[in-house]
Structure formats: C-alpha cells, structure tokens
C-alpha positions in Angstrom: 6.8 -21.9 8.5 9.8 -19.7 8.0 9.6 -16.0 7.0 10.9 -15.2 3.5 12.2 -11.7 4.4 13.9 -10.1 7.3 11.9 -8.4 10.0 13.3 -5.0 9.0 12.2 -5.6 5.4 8.8 -6.7 6.5 8.2 -3.7 8.8 9.6 -1.3 6.1 7.1 -2.8 3.6 4.3 -2.3 6.1 5.1 1.4 6.7 5.5 2.1 3.0 2.4 0.3 2.0 0.3 2.1 4.7 1.5 5.5 3.5 0.9 4.6 -0.1 -2.6 3.5 0.6 -3.4 6.7 2.4 -1.8 9.0 -0.2 -3.1 7.2 -3.2 -6.6 7.0 -1.7 -6.6 10.7 -1.3 -5.4 11.3 -4.8 -8.0 8.9 -6.2 -10.8 10.6 -4.4 -9.7 14.0 -5.7 -9.6 12.7 -9.3 -12.9 10.9 -8.9 -14.7 14.0 -7.6 -13.1 16.2 -10.4 -11.5 18.5 -7.9 -10.1 21.7 -9.4 -6.6 21.0 -8.1 -6.5 17.8 -10.1 -8.6 18.7 -13.2 -8.3 22.5 -13.5 -5.3 22.9 -15.8 -5.1 22.3 -19.6 -2.4 19.7 -19.1 -4.5 17.6 -16.7 -6.4 14.5 -17.9 -9.9 15.0 -19.2 -11.5 11.9 -17.6 -10.8 11.9 -13.9 -12.9 8.9 -13.2 -10.7 6.6 -15.3 -7.6 8.0 -13.6 -9.2 7.4 -10.3 -10.0 3.8 -11.3 -6.3 3.2 -12.1 -5.2 4.8 -8.8 -7.6 2.6 -6.8 -6.2 -0.4 -8.6 -2.8 0.5 -7.3 -4.4 0.9 -3.8 -5.6 -2.7 -4.1 -2.0 -3.8 -5.0 -0.7 -2.0 -1.9 -3.3 -3.6 0.3 -2.0 -7.0 -1.0 1.6 -5.9 -0.1 0.4 -4.8 3.3 -1.3 -8.2 4.0 1.7 -10.2 2.8 4.2 -8.1 4.8 2.1 -8.2 7.9 2.1 -12.0 7.6 5.9 -11.9 7.4 6.2 -9.7 10.4 3.8 -12.0 12.3 6.0 -15.0 11.4 9.0 -13.1 12.7 7.3 -12.3 16.0 6.1 -15.9 16.3 9.6 -17.3 15.5 11.2 -15.2 18.3 8.8 -16.4 20.9 9.2 -20.1 20.2 11.9 -22.1 21.9 14.8 -22.8 19.6 17.1 -25.8 20.1 20.1 -24.7 18.0 
C-alpha cells in the first residue's frame, strides 16, 4: 500500500494533532469544571459543560487525524526499508 501524503506532511500532521489534543483537552477540562478563568466574565458562555462537550468533540476529531497521519508515517517508514527495484 502506498502512502497518500508525503512524509513531511504526515509528521507535521502528527505534531499539530498532538498539540491540539493537549491544548483542547486542557481547555475542555477548564470549561467543564467551570473554572473562573473561563467562566468568570460577563462575556463568557453561561453553560460551560456544553462548551466542553463541543471541545471534546474536536479532540476526538484530532485523535482521528493523529491515527490516520501515524498510519501514513508508518507506511513511509515501511516503504523506505523495503527493497525497491526501480
């Protein structure tokens, strides 16, 4: 099976997805707990739990990106180690 994206693109996607998972998980946790830094202003949302659910949905999407891009990087590493006759 051939990779769909270049190795650089796959590794970039892995790094961006990992950072997004960490940052969004922290933000979702703060919203879910009703932390004052997220819910203390008059301009902030009233229902932090629904905001947290939306953020955790985005985390699930980024986990999917991470799995797919990891598969692409694995295909690149596997393709380099095989013998090519061209």
